[in-house]
N, CA, C, O and the ligand as a Tripos MOL2 file, in Angstrom:
@<TRIPOS>MOLECULE
protein
  249   247    63     0     0
PROTEIN
NO_CHARGES

@<TRIPOS>ATOM
      1 N          21.8530   55.5000  -27.9880 N.3       1 MET1
      2 CA         20.4350   55.2290  -27.7630 C.3       1 MET1
      3 C          20.2310   54.7350  -26.3320 C.2       1 MET1
      4 O          21.0960   54.0730  -25.7590 O.2       1 MET1
      5 N          19.1020   55.0610  -25.7820 N.am      2 ASN2
      6 CA         18.7690   54.5790  -24.4550 C.3       2 ASN2
      7 C          18.1760   53.1800  -24.5500 C.2       2 ASN2
      8 O          17.2770   52.9210  -25.3500 O.2       2 ASN2
      9 N          18.6910   52.2940  -23.7270 N.am      3 GLN3
     10 CA         18.1090   50.9550  -23.6830 C.3       3 GLN3
     11 C          17.9370   50.4990  -22.2410 C.2       3 GLN3
     12 O          18.6820   50.8870  -21.3410 O.2       3 GLN3
     13 N          16.9380   49.6710  -22.0630 N.am      4 THR4
     14 CA         16.6270   49.1730  -20.7360 C.3       4 THR4
     15 C          17.2820   47.8160  -20.5230 C.2       4 THR4
     16 O          17.2370   46.9440  -21.3910 O.2       4 THR4
     17 N          17.8770   47.6560  -19.3760 N.am      5 TRP5
     18 CA         18.4400   46.3400  -19.0210 C.3       5 TRP5
     19 C          17.9800   45.9960  -17.6140 C.2       5 TRP5
     20 O          17.6780   46.8660  -16.7970 O.2       5 TRP5
     21 N          17.9400   44.7000  -17.3660 N.am      6 GLN6
     22 CA         17.4440   44.2310  -16.0780 C.3       6 GLN6
     23 C          18.6020   43.8000  -15.2030 C.2       6 GLN6
     24 O          19.4460   43.0050  -15.6170 O.2       6 GLN6
     25 N          18.6360   44.3270  -13.9940 N.am      7 CYS7
     26 CA         19.6920   44.0030  -13.0500 C.3       7 CYS7
     27 C          19.7190   42.4970  -12.7860 C.2       7 CYS7
     28 O          18.6860   41.8890  -12.5040 O.2       7 CYS7
     29 N          20.9180   41.8990  -12.8810 N.am      8 ALA8
     30 CA         21.0570   40.4600  -12.6850 C.3       8 ALA8
     31 C          20.9190   40.0780  -11.2200 C.2       8 ALA8
     32 O          20.7710   38.9010  -10.8880 O.2       8 ALA8
     33 N          20.9660   41.0750  -10.3490 N.am      9 CYS9
     34 CA         20.8950   40.7880   -8.9180 C.3       9 CYS9
     35 C          19.4740   40.9410   -8.3830 C.2       9 CYS9
     36 O          18.9210   40.0020   -7.8120 O.2       9 CYS9
     37 N          18.8790   42.1280   -8.5660 N.am     10 CYS10
     38 CA         17.5770   42.3900   -7.9550 C.3      10 CYS10
     39 C          16.4470   42.4360   -8.9720 C.2      10 CYS10
     40 O          15.2760   42.4740   -8.5940 O.2      10 CYS10
     41 N          16.7810   42.4320  -10.2530 N.am     11 GLY11
     42 CA         15.7410   42.3990  -11.2680 C.3      11 GLY11
     43 C          15.1750   43.7540  -11.6360 C.2      11 GLY11
     44 O          14.2490   43.8410  -12.4420 O.2      11 GLY11
     45 N          15.7160   44.8080  -11.0570 N.am     12 GLU12
     46 CA         15.2290   46.1460  -11.3530 C.3      12 GLU12
     47 C          15.5770   46.5460  -12.7900 C.2      12 GLU12
     48 O          16.6250   46.1720  -13.3160 O.2      12 GLU12
     49 N          14.6880   47.3040  -13.4050 N.am     13 GLN13
     50 CA         14.9430   47.8180  -14.7460 C.3      13 GLN13
     51 C          15.7860   49.0880  -14.6640 C.2      13 GLN13
     52 O          15.4500   50.0270  -13.9430 O.2      13 GLN13
     53 N          16.8640   49.0990  -15.4000 N.am     14 ASN14
     54 CA         17.7200   50.2770  -15.4740 C.3      14 ASN14
     55 C          17.8100   50.7380  -16.9140 C.2      14 ASN14
     56 O          17.6110   49.9610  -17.8490 O.2      14 ASN14
     57 N          18.1120   52.0100  -17.0740 N.am     15 GLU15
     58 CA         18.2780   52.5370  -18.4210 C.3      15 GLU15
     59 C          19.6960   53.0520  -18.5990 C.2      15 GLU15
     60 O          20.2260   53.7530  -17.7370 O.2      15 GLU15
     61 N          20.2990   52.7040  -19.7080 N.am     16 THR16
     62 CA         21.6690   53.1160  -19.9830 C.3      16 THR16
     63 C          21.7700   53.5920  -21.4190 C.2      16 THR16
     64 O          21.0920   53.0860  -22.3130 O.2      16 THR16
     65 N          22.6260   54.5710  -21.6160 N.am     17 TRP17
     66 CA         22.8790   55.1050  -22.9450 C.3      17 TRP17
     67 C          23.9520   54.2860  -23.6350 C.2      17 TRP17
     68 O          25.0510   54.1170  -23.1050 O.2      17 TRP17
     69 N          23.6370   53.7790  -24.8110 N.am     18 PHE18
     70 CA         24.6170   53.0730  -25.6200 C.3      18 PHE18
     71 C          24.9410   53.9170  -26.8370 C.2      18 PHE18
     72 O          24.0460   54.4080  -27.5250 O.2      18 PHE18
     73 N          26.2290   54.0810  -27.0950 N.am     19 ASP19
     74 CA         26.6650   54.8890  -28.2150 C.3      19 ASP19
     75 C          26.9120   53.9950  -29.4250 C.2      19 ASP19
     76 O          27.8540   53.2030  -29.4190 O.2      19 ASP19
     77 N          26.0880   54.1050  -30.4570 N.am     20 PRO20
     78 CA         26.2640   53.2710  -31.6480 C.3      20 PRO20
     79 C          27.6240   53.4940  -32.3090 C.2      20 PRO20
     80 O          28.1290   52.6110  -33.0020 O.2      20 PRO20
     81 N          28.2180   54.6680  -32.0980 N.am     21 GLN21
     82 CA         29.5290   54.9630  -32.6730 C.3      21 GLN21
     83 C          30.6210   54.1240  -32.0290 C.2      21 GLN21
     84 O          31.6960   53.9480  -32.6020 O.2      21 GLN21
     85 N          30.3440   53.6090  -30.8370 N.am     22 ALA22
     86 CA         31.3760   52.8960  -30.0800 C.3      22 ALA22
     87 C          31.5670   51.4660  -30.5640 C.2      22 ALA22
     88 O          32.4520   50.7620  -30.0770 O.2      22 ALA22
     89 N          30.7520   51.0310  -31.5120 N.am     23 GLY23
     90 CA         30.9580   49.7090  -32.0740 C.3      23 GLY23
     91 C          29.7260   48.8300  -31.9550 C.2      23 GLY23
     92 O          28.7950   49.1220  -31.2030 O.2      23 GLY23
     93 N          29.7460   47.7350  -32.7230 N.am     24 GLN24
     94 CA         28.5910   46.8500  -32.7530 C.3      24 GLN24
     95 C          28.6100   45.8630  -31.6010 C.2      24 GLN24
     96 O          27.5900   45.2600  -31.2700 O.2      24 GLN24
     97 N          29.7650   45.7040  -30.9990 N.am     25 ARG25
     98 CA         29.8610   44.8740  -29.7940 C.3      25 ARG25
     99 C          30.4980   45.7020  -28.7040 C.2      25 ARG25
    100 O          31.5920   46.2410  -28.8720 O.2      25 ARG25
    101 N          29.8150   45.7970  -27.6030 N.am     26 GLN26
    102 CA         30.3310   46.5980  -26.5030 C.3      26 GLN26
    103 C          30.1810   45.8390  -25.2030 C.2      26 GLN26
    104 O          29.2790   45.0190  -25.0310 O.2      26 GLN26
    105 N          31.0950   46.1380  -24.2900 N.am     27 ARG27
    106 CA         31.0300   45.5300  -22.9730 C.3      27 ARG27
    107 C          31.2260   46.6490  -21.9690 C.2      27 ARG27
    108 O          32.2370   47.3510  -21.9980 O.2      27 ARG27
    109 N          30.2720   46.8080  -21.0970 N.am     28 LEU28
    110 CA         30.3960   47.8690  -20.1140 C.3      28 LEU28
    111 C          29.8760   47.4030  -18.7730 C.2      28 LEU28
    112 O          29.1150   46.4410  -18.6700 O.2      28 LEU28
    113 N          30.3060   48.1070  -17.7610 N.am     29 ILE29
    114 CA         29.8970   47.7770  -16.4040 C.3      29 ILE29
    115 C          29.0760   48.9290  -15.8550 C.2      29 ILE29
    116 O          29.5350   50.0700  -15.8000 O.2      29 ILE29
    117 N          27.8550   48.6120  -15.4500 N.am     30 GLU30
    118 CA         26.9420   49.6160  -14.9290 C.3      30 GLU30
    119 C          26.4720   49.1910  -13.5470 C.2      30 GLU30
    120 O          26.1940   48.0200  -13.2900 O.2      30 GLU30
    121 N          26.3930   50.1700  -12.6770 N.am     31 ASP31
    122 CA         25.8510   49.8930  -11.3530 C.3      31 ASP31
    123 C          24.3310   50.0260  -11.3750 C.2      31 ASP31
    124 O          23.7820   50.9810  -11.9260 O.2      31 ASP31
    125 N          23.6700   49.0570  -10.7690 N.am     32 CYS32
    126 CA         22.2180   49.1210  -10.6530 C.3      32 CYS32
    127 C          21.8380   50.3220   -9.7890 C.2      32 CYS32
    128 O          22.4800   50.5960   -8.7740 O.2      32 CYS32
    129 N          20.7850   51.0370  -10.2030 N.am     33 ARG33
    130 CA         20.4090   52.2380   -9.4660 C.3      33 ARG33
    131 C          19.7040   51.8990   -8.1630 C.2      33 ARG33
    132 O          19.5560   52.7650   -7.3020 O.2      33 ARG33
    133 N          19.2640   50.6490   -8.0010 N.am     34 VAL34
    134 CA         18.5670   50.2600   -6.7790 C.3      34 VAL34
    135 C          19.5060   49.5680   -5.7880 C.2      34 VAL34
    136 O          19.6220   49.9980   -4.6410 O.2      34 VAL34
    137 N          20.1790   48.4910   -6.2310 N.am     35 CYS35
    138 CA         21.0140   47.7320   -5.2960 C.3      35 CYS35
    139 C          22.4880   48.0900   -5.4240 C.2      35 CYS35
    140 O          23.3110   47.6120   -4.6440 O.2      35 CYS35
    141 N          22.8360   48.9380   -6.4120 N.am     36 CYS36
    142 CA         24.1990   49.4670   -6.5770 C.3      36 CYS36
    143 C          25.2340   48.3860   -6.8780 C.2      36 CYS36
    144 O          26.4350   48.6420   -6.7910 O.2      36 CYS36
    145 N          24.7900   47.1960   -7.2280 N.am     37 ARG37
    146 CA         25.7410   46.1490   -7.6030 C.3      37 ARG37
    147 C          26.1720   46.3520   -9.0580 C.2      37 ARG37
    148 O          25.3780   46.7730   -9.8990 O.2      37 ARG37
    149 N          27.4320   46.0490   -9.3390 N.am     38 PRO38
    150 CA         27.8960   46.1820  -10.7190 C.3      38 PRO38
    151 C          27.3810   45.0590  -11.6010 C.2      38 PRO38
    152 O          27.4610   43.8820  -11.2490 O.2      38 PRO38
    153 N          26.8530   45.4430  -12.7460 N.am     39 ASN39
    154 CA         26.3870   44.4850  -13.7390 C.3      39 ASN39
    155 C          27.2580   44.6130  -14.9850 C.2      39 ASN39
    156 O          27.5280   45.7180  -15.4580 O.2      39 ASN39
    157 N          27.6880   43.4860  -15.5020 N.am     40 VAL40
    158 CA         28.4350   43.4880  -16.7490 C.3      40 VAL40
    159 C          27.4330   43.3390  -17.8880 C.2      40 VAL40
    160 O          26.6650   42.3780  -17.9310 O.2      40 VAL40
    161 N          27.4480   44.2810  -18.7920 N.am     41 ILE41
    162 CA         26.5010   44.2710  -19.9080 C.3      41 ILE41
    163 C          27.2730   44.0660  -21.2000 C.2      41 ILE41
    164 O          28.1680   44.8420  -21.5360 O.2      41 ILE41
    165 N          26.9140   43.0140  -21.9160 N.am     42 THR42
    166 CA         27.4590   42.7990  -23.2470 C.3      42 THR42
    167 C          26.3780   43.1710  -24.2530 C.2      42 THR42
    168 O          25.2900   42.5950  -24.2580 O.2      42 THR42
    169 N          26.6920   44.1270  -25.0910 N.am     43 ALA43
    170 CA         25.7200   44.6270  -26.0590 C.3      43 ALA43
    171 C          26.1640   44.2610  -27.4620 C.2      43 ALA43
    172 O          27.2900   44.5510  -27.8650 O.2      43 ALA43
    173 N          25.2810   43.6310  -28.1950 N.am     44 THR44
    174 CA         25.5480   43.2840  -29.5860 C.3      44 THR44
    175 C          24.4670   43.9140  -30.4480 C.2      44 THR44
    176 O          23.2770   43.6860  -30.2340 O.2      44 THR44
    177 N          24.8860   44.6980  -31.4160 N.am     45 TYR45
    178 CA         23.9150   45.4180  -32.2320 C.3      45 TYR45
    179 C          23.1360   44.4590  -33.1300 C.2      45 TYR45
    180 O          23.7060   43.6000  -33.8020 O.2      45 TYR45
    181 N          21.8310   44.6330  -33.1200 N.am     46 ASN46
    182 CA         20.9540   43.7900  -33.9260 C.3      46 ASN46
    183 C          20.4450   44.6110  -35.1190 C.2      46 ASN46
    184 O          19.6890   45.5670  -34.9470 O.2      46 ASN46
    185 N          20.8610   44.2330  -36.3020 N.am     47 HIS47
    186 CA         20.5150   45.0050  -37.4850 C.3      47 HIS47
    187 C          19.0580   44.8600  -37.8910 C.2      47 HIS47
    188 O          18.5500   45.6600  -38.6770 O.2      47 HIS47
    189 N          18.3900   43.8590  -37.3680 N.am     48 TYR48
    190 CA         16.9890   43.6650  -37.7070 C.3      48 TYR48
    191 C          16.0930   44.5270  -36.8450 C.2      48 TYR48
    192 O          15.0990   45.0770  -37.3180 O.2      48 TYR48
    193 N          16.4500   44.6410  -35.5750 N.am     49 THR49
    194 CA         15.6120   45.4360  -34.6720 C.3      49 THR49
    195 C          16.1770   46.8350  -34.4610 C.2      49 THR49
    196 O          15.5040   47.7000  -33.9000 O.2      49 THR49
    197 N          17.4250   47.0620  -34.9140 N.am     50 ASN50
    198 CA         18.0840   48.3570  -34.7580 C.3      50 ASN50
    199 C          18.2720   48.7800  -33.3100 C.2      50 ASN50
    200 O          18.3190   49.9680  -32.9940 O.2      50 ASN50
    201 N          18.3770   47.7980  -32.4480 N.am     51 VAL51
    202 CA         18.7530   48.0790  -31.0580 C.3      51 VAL51
    203 C          19.8260   47.0710  -30.6620 C.2      51 VAL51
    204 O          20.0960   46.1150  -31.3880 O.2      51 VAL51
    205 N          20.4160   47.2930  -29.5280 N.am     52 TYR52
    206 CA         21.4020   46.3590  -29.0260 C.3      52 TYR52
    207 C          20.7170   45.2070  -28.2960 C.2      52 TYR52
    208 O          19.8050   45.4140  -27.4950 O.2      52 TYR52
    209 N          21.1690   44.0020  -28.5870 N.am     53 ASP53
    210 CA         20.7670   42.8510  -27.7720 C.3      53 ASP53
    211 C          21.6640   42.8400  -26.5440 C.2      53 ASP53
    212 O          22.8890   42.8680  -26.6610 O.2      53 ASP53
    213 N          21.0590   42.8000  -25.3890 N.am     54 LEU54
    214 CA         21.8280   42.9490  -24.1580 C.3      54 LEU54
    215 C          21.8970   41.6550  -23.3720 C.2      54 LEU54
    216 O          20.9030   40.9480  -23.2060 O.2      54 LEU54
    217 N          23.1030   41.3630  -22.8910 N.am     55 LEU55
    218 CA         23.3270   40.2230  -22.0170 C.3      55 LEU55
    219 C          23.8570   40.7830  -20.7070 C.2      55 LEU55
    220 O          24.8870   41.4570  -20.6860 O.2      55 LEU55
    221 N          23.1580   40.5070  -19.6220 N.am     56 VAL56
    222 CA         23.5450   41.1020  -18.3540 C.3      56 VAL56
    223 C          23.8770   40.0140  -17.3450 C.2      56 VAL56
    224 O          23.1320   39.0470  -17.1870 O.2      56 VAL56
    225 N          25.0020   40.1820  -16.6650 N.am     57 TYR57
    226 CA         25.2770   39.2910  -15.5530 C.3      57 TYR57
    227 C          25.9800   40.0500  -14.4510 C.2      57 TYR57
    228 O          26.5490   41.1200  -14.6640 O.2      57 TYR57
    229 N          25.9250   39.4700  -13.2780 N.am     58 GLN58
    230 CA         26.4880   40.0960  -12.1020 C.3      58 GLN58
    231 C          27.9980   39.9620  -12.1110 C.2      58 GLN58
    232 O          28.5270   38.8760  -12.3510 O.2      58 GLN58
    233 N          28.6970   41.0590  -11.8500 N.am     59 GLU59
    234 CA         30.1360   41.0430  -12.0110 C.3      59 GLU59
    235 C          30.8130   40.0650  -11.0650 C.2      59 GLU59
    236 O          31.6890   39.3070  -11.4830 O.2      59 GLU59
    237 N          30.4210   40.0690   -9.7930 N.am     60 ASP60
    238 CA         31.1500   39.2760   -8.8050 C.3      60 ASP60
    239 C          30.8320   37.7860   -8.9010 C.2      60 ASP60
    240 O          31.4720   36.9740   -8.2330 O.2      60 ASP60
    241 N          29.8530   37.4220   -9.7240 N.am     61 VAL61
    242 CA         29.5720   36.0160   -9.9520 C.3      61 VAL61
    243 C          30.3690   35.5350  -11.1530 C.2      61 VAL61
    244 O          30.7720   34.3740  -11.2210 O.2      61 VAL61
    245 N          30.5910   36.4320  -12.0890 N.am     62 GLY62
    246 CA         31.3790   36.1240  -13.2670 C.3      62 GLY62
    247 C          30.5150   35.6000  -14.3910 C.2      62 GLY62
    248 O          31.0240   35.2880  -15.4670 O.2      62 GLY62
    249 ZN         19.9070   45.7210   -8.7470 Zn       63 ZN63
@<TRIPOS>BOND
     1     1     2 1
     2     2     3 1
     3     3     4 2
     4     3     5 am
     5     5     6 1
     6     6     7 1
     7     7     8 2
     8     7     9 am
     9     9    10 1
    10    10    11 1
    11    11    12 2
    12    11    13 am
    13    13    14 1
    14    14    15 1
    15    15    16 2
    16    15    17 am
    17    17    18 1
    18    18    19 1
    19    19    20 2
    20    19    21 am
    21    21    22 1
    22    22    23 1
    23    23    24 2
    24    23    25 am
    25    25    26 1
    26    26    27 1
    27    27    28 2
    28    27    29 am
    29    29    30 1
    30    30    31 1
    31    31    32 2
    32    31    33 am
    33    33    34 1
    34    34    35 1
    35    35    36 2
    36    35    37 am
    37    37    38 1
    38    38    39 1
    39    39    40 2
    40    39    41 am
    41    41    42 1
    42    42    43 1
    43    43    44 2
    44    43    45 am
    45    45    46 1
    46    46    47 1
    47    47    48 2
    48    47    49 am
    49    49    50 1
    50    50    51 1
    51    51    52 2
    52    51    53 am
    53    53    54 1
    54    54    55 1
    55    55    56 2
    56    55    57 am
    57    57    58 1
    58    58    59 1
    59    59    60 2
    60    59    61 am
    61    61    62 1
    62    62    63 1
    63    63    64 2
    64    63    65 am
    65    65    66 1
    66    66    67 1
    67    67    68 2
    68    67    69 am
    69    69    70 1
    70    70    71 1
    71    71    72 2
    72    71    73 am
    73    73    74 1
    74    74    75 1
    75    75    76 2
    76    75    77 am
    77    77    78 1
    78    78    79 1
    79    79    80 2
    80    79    81 am
    81    81    82 1
    82    82    83 1
    83    83    84 2
    84    83    85 am
    85    85    86 1
    86    86    87 1
    87    87    88 2
    88    87    89 am
    89    89    90 1
    90    90    91 1
    91    91    92 2
    92    91    93 am
    93    93    94 1
    94    94    95 1
    95    95    96 2
    96    95    97 am
    97    97    98 1
    98    98    99 1
    99    99   100 2
   100    99   101 am
   101   101   102 1
   102   102   103 1
   103   103   104 2
   104   103   105 am
   105   105   106 1
   106   106   107 1
   107   107   108 2
   108   107   109 am
   109   109   110 1
   110   110   111 1
   111   111   112 2
   112   111   113 am
   113   113   114 1
   114   114   115 1
   115   115   116 2
   116   115   117 am
   117   117   118 1
   118   118   119 1
   119   119   120 2
   120   119   121 am
   121   121   122 1
   122   122   123 1
   123   123   124 2
   124   123   125 am
   125   125   126 1
   126   126   127 1
   127   127   128 2
   128   127   129 am
   129   129   130 1
   130   130   131 1
   131   131   132 2
   132   131   133 am
   133   133   134 1
   134   134   135 1
   135   135   136 2
   136   135   137 am
   137   137   138 1
   138   138   139 1
   139   139   140 2
   140   139   141 am
   141   141   142 1
   142   142   143 1
   143   143   144 2
   144   143   145 am
   145   145   146 1
   146   146   147 1
   147   147   148 2
   148   147   149 am
   149   149   150 1
   150   150   151 1
   151   151   152 2
   152   151   153 am
   153   153   154 1
   154   154   155 1
   155   155   156 2
   156   155   157 am
   157   157   158 1
   158   158   159 1
   159   159   160 2
   160   159   161 am
   161   161   162 1
   162   162   163 1
   163   163   164 2
   164   163   165 am
   165   165   166 1
   166   166   167 1
   167   167   168 2
   168   167   169 am
   169   169   170 1
   170   170   171 1
   171   171   172 2
   172   171   173 am
   173   173   174 1
   174   174   175 1
   175   175   176 2
   176   175   177 am
   177   177   178 1
   178   178   179 1
   179   179   180 2
   180   179   181 am
   181   181   182 1
   182   182   183 1
   183   183   184 2
   184   183   185 am
   185   185   186 1
   186   186   187 1
   187   187   188 2
   188   187   189 am
   189   189   190 1
   190   190   191 1
   191   191   192 2
   192   191   193 am
   193   193   194 1
   194   194   195 1
   195   195   196 2
   196   195   197 am
   197   197   198 1
   198   198   199 1
   199   199   200 2
   200   199   201 am
   201   201   202 1
   202   202   203 1
   203   203   204 2
   204   203   205 am
   205   205   206 1
   206   206   207 1
   207   207   208 2
   208   207   209 am
   209   209   210 1
   210   210   211 1
   211   211   212 2
   212   211   213 am
   213   213   214 1
   214   214   215 1
   215   215   216 2
   216   215   217 am
   217   217   218 1
   218   218   219 1
   219   219   220 2
   220   219   221 am
   221   221   222 1
   222   222   223 1
   223   223   224 2
   224   223   225 am
   225   225   226 1
   226   226   227 1
   227   227   228 2
   228   227   229 am
   229   229   230 1
   230   230   231 1
   231   231   232 2
   232   231   233 am
   233   233   234 1
   234   234   235 1
   235   235   236 2
   236   235   237 am
   237   237   238 1
   238   238   239 1
   239   239   240 2
   240   239   241 am
   241   241   242 1
   242   242   243 1
   243   243   244 2
   244   243   245 am
   245   245   246 1
   246   246   247 1
   247   247   248 2
@<TRIPOS>SUBSTRUCTURE
     1 MET1         2 RESIDUE 1 A MET
     2 ASN2         6 RESIDUE 1 A ASN
     3 GLN3        10 RESIDUE 1 A GLN
     4 THR4        14 RESIDUE 1 A THR
     5 TRP5        18 RESIDUE 1 A TRP
     6 GLN6        22 RESIDUE 1 A GLN
     7 CYS7        26 RESIDUE 1 A CYS
     8 ALA8        30 RESIDUE 1 A ALA
     9 CYS9        34 RESIDUE 1 A CYS
    10 CYS10       38 RESIDUE 1 A CYS
    11 GLY11       42 RESIDUE 1 A GLY
    12 GLU12       46 RESIDUE 1 A GLU
    13 GLN13       50 RESIDUE 1 A GLN
    14 ASN14       54 RESIDUE 1 A ASN
    15 GLU15       58 RESIDUE 1 A GLU
    16 THR16       62 RESIDUE 1 A THR
    17 TRP17       66 RESIDUE 1 A TRP
    18 PHE18       70 RESIDUE 1 A PHE
    19 ASP19       74 RESIDUE 1 A ASP
    20 PRO20       78 RESIDUE 1 A PRO
    21 GLN21       82 RESIDUE 1 A GLN
    22 ALA22       86 RESIDUE 1 A ALA
    23 GLY23       90 RESIDUE 1 A GLY
    24 GLN24       94 RESIDUE 1 A GLN
    25 ARG25       98 RESIDUE 1 A ARG
    26 GLN26      102 RESIDUE 1 A GLN
    27 ARG27      106 RESIDUE 1 A ARG
    28 LEU28      110 RESIDUE 1 A LEU
    29 ILE29      114 RESIDUE 1 A ILE
    30 GLU30      118 RESIDUE 1 A GLU
    31 ASP31      122 RESIDUE 1 A ASP
    32 CYS32      126 RESIDUE 1 A CYS
    33 ARG33      130 RESIDUE 1 A ARG
    34 VAL34      134 RESIDUE 1 A VAL
    35 CYS35      138 RESIDUE 1 A CYS
    36 CYS36      142 RESIDUE 1 A CYS
    37 ARG37      146 RESIDUE 1 A ARG
    38 PRO38      150 RESIDUE 1 A PRO
    39 ASN39      154 RESIDUE 1 A ASN
    40 VAL40      158 RESIDUE 1 A VAL
    41 ILE41      162 RESIDUE 1 A ILE
    42 THR42      166 RESIDUE 1 A THR
    43 ALA43      170 RESIDUE 1 A ALA
    44 THR44      174 RESIDUE 1 A THR
    45 TYR45      178 RESIDUE 1 A TYR
    46 ASN46      182 RESIDUE 1 A ASN
    47 HIS47      186 RESIDUE 1 A HIS
    48 TYR48      190 RESIDUE 1 A TYR
    49 THR49      194 RESIDUE 1 A THR
    50 ASN50      198 RESIDUE 1 A ASN
    51 VAL51      202 RESIDUE 1 A VAL
    52 TYR52      206 RESIDUE 1 A TYR
    53 ASP53      210 RESIDUE 1 A ASP
    54 LEU54      214 RESIDUE 1 A LEU
    55 LEU55      218 RESIDUE 1 A LEU
    56 VAL56      222 RESIDUE 1 A VAL
    57 TYR57      226 RESIDUE 1 A TYR
    58 GLN58      230 RESIDUE 1 A GLN
    59 GLU59      234 RESIDUE 1 A GLU
    60 ASP60      238 RESIDUE 1 A ASP
    61 VAL61      242 RESIDUE 1 A VAL
    62 GLY62      246 RESIDUE 1 A GLY
    63 ZN63       249 GROUP 0 **** ****
């Protein structure tokens, strides 16, 4: 499913495809399409809303 996440660096909205088959908890690194900084995204599937709850932080900050 496509979900929107907000870049932890510049605040830009990005869209990323999450594969529900890949598990209910996922961790991936996506580059922001505007500032190109890597963002670490932790996705936890929410059974009530049927989307992933996303936690985004900047990779180099940790
Ligand atoms: Zn950005």
